[in-house]
PDB file with one MODEL, atoms N, CA, C and O in Angstrom:
MODEL        1
ATOM      1  N   MET A   1     -18.742  33.403 -42.115  1.00  0.00           N
ATOM      2  CA  MET A   1     -17.369  32.972 -41.936  1.00  0.00           C
ATOM      3  C   MET A   1     -16.921  33.316 -40.504  1.00  0.00           C
ATOM      4  O   MET A   1     -17.044  34.461 -40.070  1.00  0.00           O
ATOM      5  N   ALA A   2     -16.421  32.349 -39.802  1.00  0.00           N
ATOM      6  CA  ALA A   2     -15.973  32.552 -38.422  1.00  0.00           C
ATOM      7  C   ALA A   2     -14.645  33.297 -38.413  1.00  0.00           C
ATOM      8  O   ALA A   2     -13.749  33.005 -39.205  1.00  0.00           O
ATOM      9  N   ARG A   3     -14.535  34.244 -37.524  1.00  0.00           N
ATOM     10  CA  ARG A   3     -13.294  35.007 -37.375  1.00  0.00           C
ATOM     11  C   ARG A   3     -12.423  34.303 -36.326  1.00  0.00           C
ATOM     12  O   ARG A   3     -12.890  34.063 -35.212  1.00  0.00           O
ATOM     13  N   PRO A   4     -11.184  33.970 -36.651  1.00  0.00           N
ATOM     14  CA  PRO A   4     -10.337  33.270 -35.689  1.00  0.00           C
ATOM     15  C   PRO A   4     -10.024  34.084 -34.444  1.00  0.00           C
ATOM     16  O   PRO A   4      -9.673  33.523 -33.405  1.00  0.00           O
ATOM     17  N   TYR A   5     -10.147  35.401 -34.542  1.00  0.00           N
ATOM     18  CA  TYR A   5      -9.805  36.250 -33.410  1.00  0.00           C
ATOM     19  C   TYR A   5     -10.996  37.044 -32.899  1.00  0.00           C
ATOM     20  O   TYR A   5     -10.837  38.163 -32.411  1.00  0.00           O
ATOM     21  N   ALA A   6     -12.183  36.472 -33.010  1.00  0.00           N
ATOM     22  CA  ALA A   6     -13.379  37.122 -32.475  1.00  0.00           C
ATOM     23  C   ALA A   6     -13.356  37.124 -30.947  1.00  0.00           C
ATOM     24  O   ALA A   6     -13.969  37.988 -30.319  1.00  0.00           O
ATOM     25  N   ASP A   7     -12.662  36.173 -30.356  1.00  0.00           N
ATOM     26  CA  ASP A   7     -12.546  36.067 -28.902  1.00  0.00           C
ATOM     27  C   ASP A   7     -11.354  36.914 -28.423  1.00  0.00           C
ATOM     28  O   ASP A   7     -10.230  36.676 -28.865  1.00  0.00           O
ATOM     29  N   PRO A   8     -11.567  37.885 -27.541  1.00  0.00           N
ATOM     30  CA  PRO A   8     -10.461  38.731 -27.066  1.00  0.00           C
ATOM     31  C   PRO A   8      -9.301  37.943 -26.463  1.00  0.00           C
ATOM     32  O   PRO A   8      -8.149  38.361 -26.575  1.00  0.00           O
ATOM     33  N   ASP A   9      -9.589  36.811 -25.826  1.00  0.00           N
ATOM     34  CA  ASP A   9      -8.504  35.991 -25.272  1.00  0.00           C
ATOM     35  C   ASP A   9      -7.630  35.405 -26.373  1.00  0.00           C
ATOM     36  O   ASP A   9      -6.411  35.320 -26.220  1.00  0.00           O
ATOM     37  N   ALA A  10      -8.244  35.001 -27.481  1.00  0.00           N
ATOM     38  CA  ALA A  10      -7.484  34.474 -28.616  1.00  0.00           C
ATOM     39  C   ALA A  10      -6.597  35.569 -29.210  1.00  0.00           C
ATOM     40  O   ALA A  10      -5.462  35.312 -29.611  1.00  0.00           O
ATOM     41  N   VAL A  11      -7.127  36.790 -29.260  1.00  0.00           N
ATOM     42  CA  VAL A  11      -6.341  37.921 -29.765  1.00  0.00           C
ATOM     43  C   VAL A  11      -5.142  38.161 -28.858  1.00  0.00           C
ATOM     44  O   VAL A  11      -4.020  38.330 -29.335  1.00  0.00           O
ATOM     45  N   ALA A  12      -5.378  38.176 -27.570  1.00  0.00           N
ATOM     46  CA  ALA A  12      -4.289  38.422 -26.618  1.00  0.00           C
ATOM     47  C   ALA A  12      -3.202  37.359 -26.753  1.00  0.00           C
ATOM     48  O   ALA A  12      -2.013  37.677 -26.747  1.00  0.00           O
ATOM     49  N   ARG A  13      -3.613  36.097 -26.874  1.00  0.00           N
ATOM     50  CA  ARG A  13      -2.626  35.019 -27.045  1.00  0.00           C
ATOM     51  C   ARG A  13      -1.818  35.213 -28.321  1.00  0.00           C
ATOM     52  O   ARG A  13      -0.602  35.019 -28.318  1.00  0.00           O
ATOM     53  N   LYS A  14      -2.484  35.595 -29.419  1.00  0.00           N
ATOM     54  CA  LYS A  14      -1.793  35.782 -30.695  1.00  0.00           C
ATOM     55  C   LYS A  14      -0.830  36.959 -30.622  1.00  0.00           C
ATOM     56  O   LYS A  14       0.287  36.878 -31.134  1.00  0.00           O
ATOM     57  N   ILE A  15      -1.248  38.049 -29.992  1.00  0.00           N
ATOM     58  CA  ILE A  15      -0.372  39.218 -29.870  1.00  0.00           C
ATOM     59  C   ILE A  15       0.871  38.871 -29.055  1.00  0.00           C
ATOM     60  O   ILE A  15       1.975  39.278 -29.415  1.00  0.00           O
ATOM     61  N   VAL A  16       0.708  38.127 -27.968  1.00  0.00           N
ATOM     62  CA  VAL A  16       1.854  37.714 -27.153  1.00  0.00           C
ATOM     63  C   VAL A  16       2.755  36.784 -27.962  1.00  0.00           C
ATOM     64  O   VAL A  16       3.979  36.897 -27.895  1.00  0.00           O
ATOM     65  N   GLU A  17       2.166  35.876 -28.717  1.00  0.00           N
ATOM     66  CA  GLU A  17       2.950  34.971 -29.570  1.00  0.00           C
ATOM     67  C   GLU A  17       3.785  35.771 -30.576  1.00  0.00           C
ATOM     68  O   GLU A  17       4.972  35.504 -30.760  1.00  0.00           O
ATOM     69  N   ILE A  18       3.157  36.746 -31.219  1.00  0.00           N
ATOM     70  CA  ILE A  18       3.867  37.584 -32.183  1.00  0.00           C
ATOM     71  C   ILE A  18       4.961  38.385 -31.493  1.00  0.00           C
ATOM     72  O   ILE A  18       6.083  38.463 -31.994  1.00  0.00           O
ATOM     73  N   ALA A  19       4.647  38.973 -30.359  1.00  0.00           N
ATOM     74  CA  ALA A  19       5.633  39.784 -29.630  1.00  0.00           C
ATOM     75  C   ALA A  19       6.844  38.948 -29.224  1.00  0.00           C
ATOM     76  O   ALA A  19       7.975  39.433 -29.249  1.00  0.00           O
ATOM     77  N   ASN A  20       6.606  37.703 -28.852  1.00  0.00           N
ATOM     78  CA  ASN A  20       7.713  36.832 -28.444  1.00  0.00           C
ATOM     79  C   ASN A  20       8.624  36.447 -29.599  1.00  0.00           C
ATOM     80  O   ASN A  20       9.774  36.069 -29.378  1.00  0.00           O
ATOM     81  N   THR A  21       8.128  36.536 -30.825  1.00  0.00           N
ATOM     82  CA  THR A  21       8.948  36.186 -31.979  1.00  0.00           C
ATOM     83  C   THR A  21       9.486  37.415 -32.719  1.00  0.00           C
ATOM     84  O   THR A  21      10.172  37.280 -33.732  1.00  0.00           O
ATOM     85  N   THR A  22       9.175  38.609 -32.215  1.00  0.00           N
ATOM     86  CA  THR A  22       9.624  39.848 -32.833  1.00  0.00           C
ATOM     87  C   THR A  22      10.974  40.247 -32.257  1.00  0.00           C
ATOM     88  O   THR A  22      11.183  40.195 -31.045  1.00  0.00           O
ATOM     89  N   GLU A  23      11.884  40.643 -33.132  1.00  0.00           N
ATOM     90  CA  GLU A  23      13.229  41.039 -32.709  1.00  0.00           C
ATOM     91  C   GLU A  23      13.181  42.388 -31.992  1.00  0.00           C
ATOM     92  O   GLU A  23      12.715  43.376 -32.560  1.00  0.00           O
ATOM     93  N   PRO A  24      13.663  42.434 -30.744  1.00  0.00           N
ATOM     94  CA  PRO A  24      13.687  43.710 -30.021  1.00  0.00           C
ATOM     95  C   PRO A  24      14.677  44.681 -30.662  1.00  0.00           C
ATOM     96  O   PRO A  24      15.649  44.275 -31.298  1.00  0.00           O
ATOM     97  N   VAL A  25      14.407  45.954 -30.480  1.00  0.00           N
ATOM     98  CA  VAL A  25      15.317  46.989 -30.961  1.00  0.00           C
ATOM     99  C   VAL A  25      15.981  47.623 -29.748  1.00  0.00           C
ATOM    100  O   VAL A  25      16.254  46.915 -28.778  1.00  0.00           O
ATOM    101  N   GLN A  26      16.242  48.872 -29.757  1.00  0.00           N
ATOM    102  CA  GLN A  26      16.943  49.563 -28.684  1.00  0.00           C
ATOM    103  C   GLN A  26      16.312  49.296 -27.318  1.00  0.00           C
ATOM    104  O   GLN A  26      15.099  49.423 -27.154  1.00  0.00           O
ATOM    105  N   ASP A  27      17.129  48.930 -26.353  1.00  0.00           N
ATOM    106  CA  ASP A  27      16.715  48.697 -24.966  1.00  0.00           C
ATOM    107  C   ASP A  27      15.617  47.644 -24.843  1.00  0.00           C
ATOM    108  O   ASP A  27      14.803  47.719 -23.923  1.00  0.00           O
ATOM    109  N   GLY A  28      15.577  46.673 -25.740  1.00  0.00           N
ATOM    110  CA  GLY A  28      14.596  45.596 -25.668  1.00  0.00           C
ATOM    111  C   GLY A  28      13.190  45.992 -26.076  1.00  0.00           C
ATOM    112  O   GLY A  28      12.243  45.242 -25.840  1.00  0.00           O
ATOM    113  N   ARG A  29      13.042  47.151 -26.680  1.00  0.00           N
ATOM    114  CA  ARG A  29      11.720  47.615 -27.100  1.00  0.00           C
ATOM    115  C   ARG A  29      11.311  46.927 -28.401  1.00  0.00           C
ATOM    116  O   ARG A  29      12.147  46.491 -29.192  1.00  0.00           O
ATOM    117  N   LEU A  30       9.992  46.846 -28.593  1.00  0.00           N
ATOM    118  CA  LEU A  30       9.445  46.266 -29.816  1.00  0.00           C
ATOM    119  C   LEU A  30       8.748  47.361 -30.614  1.00  0.00           C
ATOM    120  O   LEU A  30       8.111  48.250 -30.049  1.00  0.00           O
ATOM    121  N   TYR A  31       8.876  47.283 -31.925  1.00  0.00           N
ATOM    122  CA  TYR A  31       8.119  48.191 -32.777  1.00  0.00           C
ATOM    123  C   TYR A  31       6.680  47.682 -32.851  1.00  0.00           C
ATOM    124  O   TYR A  31       6.433  46.581 -33.344  1.00  0.00           O
ATOM    125  N   THR A  32       5.743  48.472 -32.367  1.00  0.00           N
ATOM    126  CA  THR A  32       4.342  48.045 -32.404  1.00  0.00           C
ATOM    127  C   THR A  32       3.858  47.880 -33.835  1.00  0.00           C
ATOM    128  O   THR A  32       2.949  47.092 -34.096  1.00  0.00           O
ATOM    129  N   GLU A  33       4.456  48.617 -34.762  1.00  0.00           N
ATOM    130  CA  GLU A  33       4.060  48.486 -36.161  1.00  0.00           C
ATOM    131  C   GLU A  33       4.294  47.067 -36.673  1.00  0.00           C
ATOM    132  O   GLU A  33       3.503  46.552 -37.463  1.00  0.00           O
ATOM    133  N   LEU A  34       5.374  46.439 -36.226  1.00  0.00           N
ATOM    134  CA  LEU A  34       5.663  45.065 -36.649  1.00  0.00           C
ATOM    135  C   LEU A  34       4.647  44.086 -36.071  1.00  0.00           C
ATOM    136  O   LEU A  34       4.225  43.147 -36.747  1.00  0.00           O
ATOM    137  N   ILE A  35       4.259  44.308 -34.826  1.00  0.00           N
ATOM    138  CA  ILE A  35       3.267  43.437 -34.188  1.00  0.00           C
ATOM    139  C   ILE A  35       1.914  43.636 -34.860  1.00  0.00           C
ATOM    140  O   ILE A  35       1.220  42.664 -35.161  1.00  0.00           O
ATOM    141  N   ASN A  36       1.538  44.887 -35.096  1.00  0.00           N
ATOM    142  CA  ASN A  36       0.260  45.169 -35.750  1.00  0.00           C
ATOM    143  C   ASN A  36       0.201  44.537 -37.132  1.00  0.00           C
ATOM    144  O   ASN A  36      -0.797  43.908 -37.485  1.00  0.00           O
ATOM    145  N   ALA A  37       1.258  44.697 -37.915  1.00  0.00           N
ATOM    146  CA  ALA A  37       1.287  44.151 -39.276  1.00  0.00           C
ATOM    147  C   ALA A  37       1.196  42.629 -39.248  1.00  0.00           C
ATOM    148  O   ALA A  37       0.466  42.036 -40.042  1.00  0.00           O
ATOM    149  N   ALA A  38       1.933  41.997 -38.341  1.00  0.00           N
ATOM    150  CA  ALA A  38       1.896  40.538 -38.249  1.00  0.00           C
ATOM    151  C   ALA A  38       0.516  40.049 -37.833  1.00  0.00           C
ATOM    152  O   ALA A  38       0.053  39.016 -38.317  1.00  0.00           O
ATOM    153  N   PHE A  39      -0.143  40.779 -36.944  1.00  0.00           N
ATOM    154  CA  PHE A  39      -1.489  40.391 -36.523  1.00  0.00           C
ATOM    155  C   PHE A  39      -2.463  40.479 -37.694  1.00  0.00           C
ATOM    156  O   PHE A  39      -3.290  39.587 -37.884  1.00  0.00           O
ATOM    157  N   LEU A  40      -2.369  41.540 -38.470  1.00  0.00           N
ATOM    158  CA  LEU A  40      -3.245  41.681 -39.639  1.00  0.00           C
ATOM    159  C   LEU A  40      -2.957  40.591 -40.670  1.00  0.00           C
ATOM    160  O   LEU A  40      -3.886  40.052 -41.271  1.00  0.00           O
ATOM    161  N   GLN A  41      -1.690  40.262 -40.879  1.00  0.00           N
ATOM    162  CA  GLN A  41      -1.323  39.201 -41.820  1.00  0.00           C
ATOM    163  C   GLN A  41      -1.816  37.836 -41.350  1.00  0.00           C
ATOM    164  O   GLN A  41      -2.052  36.946 -42.167  1.00  0.00           O
ATOM    165  N   ALA A  42      -1.971  37.668 -40.050  1.00  0.00           N
ATOM    166  CA  ALA A  42      -2.448  36.400 -39.496  1.00  0.00           C
ATOM    167  C   ALA A  42      -3.962  36.265 -39.587  1.00  0.00           C
ATOM    168  O   ALA A  42      -4.525  35.243 -39.194  1.00  0.00           O
ATOM    169  N   GLY A  43      -4.621  37.304 -40.109  1.00  0.00           N
ATOM    170  CA  GLY A  43      -6.069  37.235 -40.279  1.00  0.00           C
ATOM    171  C   GLY A  43      -6.866  38.066 -39.307  1.00  0.00           C
ATOM    172  O   GLY A  43      -8.096  38.057 -39.348  1.00  0.00           O
ATOM    173  N   GLY A  44      -6.191  38.785 -38.432  1.00  0.00           N
ATOM    174  CA  GLY A  44      -6.881  39.643 -37.482  1.00  0.00           C
ATOM    175  C   GLY A  44      -7.292  40.953 -38.123  1.00  0.00           C
ATOM    176  O   GLY A  44      -6.817  41.304 -39.203  1.00  0.00           O
ATOM    177  N   SER A  45      -8.177  41.673 -37.453  1.00  0.00           N
ATOM    178  CA  SER A  45      -8.625  42.970 -37.952  1.00  0.00           C
ATOM    179  C   SER A  45      -8.312  44.044 -36.909  1.00  0.00           C
ATOM    180  O   SER A  45      -8.149  43.734 -35.729  1.00  0.00           O
ATOM    181  N   PRO A  46      -8.227  45.304 -37.340  1.00  0.00           N
ATOM    182  CA  PRO A  46      -8.003  46.379 -36.362  1.00  0.00           C
ATOM    183  C   PRO A  46      -9.079  46.416 -35.282  1.00  0.00           C
ATOM    184  O   PRO A  46      -8.781  46.710 -34.124  1.00  0.00           O
ATOM    185  N   ASP A  47     -10.326  46.120 -35.645  1.00  0.00           N
ATOM    186  CA  ASP A  47     -11.411  46.120 -34.663  1.00  0.00           C
ATOM    187  C   ASP A  47     -11.198  45.036 -33.612  1.00  0.00           C
ATOM    188  O   ASP A  47     -11.414  45.276 -32.424  1.00  0.00           O
ATOM    189  N   GLU A  48     -10.780  43.853 -34.034  1.00  0.00           N
ATOM    190  CA  GLU A  48     -10.528  42.770 -33.073  1.00  0.00           C
ATOM    191  C   GLU A  48      -9.380  43.137 -32.138  1.00  0.00           C
ATOM    192  O   GLU A  48      -9.442  42.871 -30.938  1.00  0.00           O
ATOM    193  N   TYR A  49      -8.352  43.737 -32.681  1.00  0.00           N
ATOM    194  CA  TYR A  49      -7.211  44.154 -31.862  1.00  0.00           C
ATOM    195  C   TYR A  49      -7.649  45.171 -30.825  1.00  0.00           C
ATOM    196  O   TYR A  49      -7.309  45.047 -29.648  1.00  0.00           O
ATOM    197  N   THR A  50      -8.402  46.178 -31.252  1.00  0.00           N
ATOM    198  CA  THR A  50      -8.842  47.233 -30.344  1.00  0.00           C
ATOM    199  C   THR A  50      -9.758  46.692 -29.263  1.00  0.00           C
ATOM    200  O   THR A  50      -9.622  47.063 -28.098  1.00  0.00           O
ATOM    201  N   ARG A  51     -10.701  45.812 -29.632  1.00  0.00           N
ATOM    202  CA  ARG A  51     -11.603  45.229 -28.630  1.00  0.00           C
ATOM    203  C   ARG A  51     -10.834  44.439 -27.595  1.00  0.00           C
ATOM    204  O   ARG A  51     -11.208  44.439 -26.423  1.00  0.00           O
ATOM    205  N   SER A  52      -9.769  43.764 -27.996  1.00  0.00           N
ATOM    206  CA  SER A  52      -9.024  42.932 -27.058  1.00  0.00           C
ATOM    207  C   SER A  52      -8.170  43.747 -26.114  1.00  0.00           C
ATOM    208  O   SER A  52      -7.754  43.244 -25.070  1.00  0.00           O
ATOM    209  N   THR A  53      -7.897  44.999 -26.460  1.00  0.00           N
ATOM    210  CA  THR A  53      -7.006  45.814 -25.633  1.00  0.00           C
ATOM    211  C   THR A  53      -7.734  46.951 -24.939  1.00  0.00           C
ATOM    212  O   THR A  53      -7.091  47.898 -24.485  1.00  0.00           O
ATOM    213  N   ARG A  54      -9.040  46.889 -24.842  1.00  0.00           N
ATOM    214  CA  ARG A  54      -9.798  47.944 -24.148  1.00  0.00           C
ATOM    215  C   ARG A  54      -9.261  48.092 -22.738  1.00  0.00           C
ATOM    216  O   ARG A  54      -8.988  47.110 -22.048  1.00  0.00           O
ATOM    217  N   GLY A  55      -9.120  49.328 -22.332  1.00  0.00           N
ATOM    218  CA  GLY A  55      -8.564  49.593 -21.010  1.00  0.00           C
ATOM    219  C   GLY A  55      -7.057  49.671 -21.042  1.00  0.00           C
ATOM    220  O   GLY A  55      -6.423  49.959 -20.027  1.00  0.00           O
ATOM    221  N   GLY A  56      -6.477  49.415 -22.206  1.00  0.00           N
ATOM    222  CA  GLY A  56      -5.022  49.464 -22.328  1.00  0.00           C
ATOM    223  C   GLY A  56      -4.639  50.324 -23.518  1.00  0.00           C
ATOM    224  O   GLY A  56      -5.235  51.376 -23.752  1.00  0.00           O
ATOM    225  N   TYR A  57      -3.670  49.887 -24.247  1.00  0.00           N
ATOM    226  CA  TYR A  57      -3.140  50.675 -25.350  1.00  0.00           C
ATOM    227  C   TYR A  57      -4.189  50.990 -26.407  1.00  0.00           C
ATOM    228  O   TYR A  57      -4.153  52.069 -26.999  1.00  0.00           O
ATOM    229  N   GLY A  58      -5.116  50.081 -26.659  1.00  0.00           N
ATOM    230  CA  GLY A  58      -6.130  50.302 -27.674  1.00  0.00           C
ATOM    231  C   GLY A  58      -6.981  51.529 -27.412  1.00  0.00           C
ATOM    232  O   GLY A  58      -7.391  52.202 -28.357  1.00  0.00           O
ATOM    233  N   ASP A  59      -7.256  51.836 -26.152  1.00  0.00           N
ATOM    234  CA  ASP A  59      -8.037  53.031 -25.825  1.00  0.00           C
ATOM    235  C   ASP A  59      -7.222  54.302 -26.017  1.00  0.00           C
ATOM    236  O   ASP A  59      -7.773  55.351 -26.350  1.00  0.00           O
ATOM    237  N   MET A  60      -5.926  54.214 -25.811  1.00  0.00           N
ATOM    238  CA  MET A  60      -5.082  55.392 -25.965  1.00  0.00           C
ATOM    239  C   MET A  60      -4.829  55.698 -27.442  1.00  0.00           C
ATOM    240  O   MET A  60      -4.584  56.848 -27.809  1.00  0.00           O
ATOM    241  N   ASN A  61      -4.888  54.674 -28.280  1.00  0.00           N
ATOM    242  CA  ASN A  61      -4.599  54.844 -29.700  1.00  0.00           C
ATOM    243  C   ASN A  61      -5.564  53.988 -30.513  1.00  0.00           C
ATOM    244  O   ASN A  61      -5.145  52.996 -31.109  1.00  0.00           O
ATOM    245  N   PRO A  62      -6.852  54.351 -30.552  1.00  0.00           N
ATOM    246  CA  PRO A  62      -7.823  53.492 -31.217  1.00  0.00           C
ATOM    247  C   PRO A  62      -7.616  53.365 -32.726  1.00  0.00           C
ATOM    248  O   PRO A  62      -8.120  52.413 -33.323  1.00  0.00           O
ATOM    249  N   GLY A  63      -6.909  54.269 -33.351  1.00  0.00           N
ATOM    250  CA  GLY A  63      -6.661  54.171 -34.783  1.00  0.00           C
ATOM    251  C   GLY A  63      -5.237  53.737 -35.048  1.00  0.00           C
ATOM    252  O   GLY A  63      -4.502  54.416 -35.765  1.00  0.00           O
ATOM    253  N   PHE A  64      -4.839  52.609 -34.476  1.00  0.00           N
ATOM    254  CA  PHE A  64      -3.446  52.211 -34.538  1.00  0.00           C
ATOM    255  C   PHE A  64      -2.947  51.973 -35.943  1.00  0.00           C
ATOM    256  O   PHE A  64      -1.736  51.987 -36.166  1.00  0.00           O
ATOM    257  N   MET A  65      -3.813  51.761 -36.882  1.00  0.00           N
ATOM    258  CA  MET A  65      -3.356  51.515 -38.260  1.00  0.00           C
ATOM    259  C   MET A  65      -3.619  52.718 -39.110  1.00  0.00           C
ATOM    260  O   MET A  65      -3.308  52.713 -40.301  1.00  0.00           O
TER     261      MET A  65
ENDMDL
END
């Protein structure tokens, strides 16, 4: 079965899409929990998310879920 988010670029596009539709909270900040949950509901996996963010937030918090 092909994973829709096996490509890190596809993951990045999906995360940006989700972030753009997420309601900001205090000072325009986004709850990462909402983005993570929406990504998982869209068929993504924690491993795909982490691979797409290497060198960024994923390395600082590899167990985001």
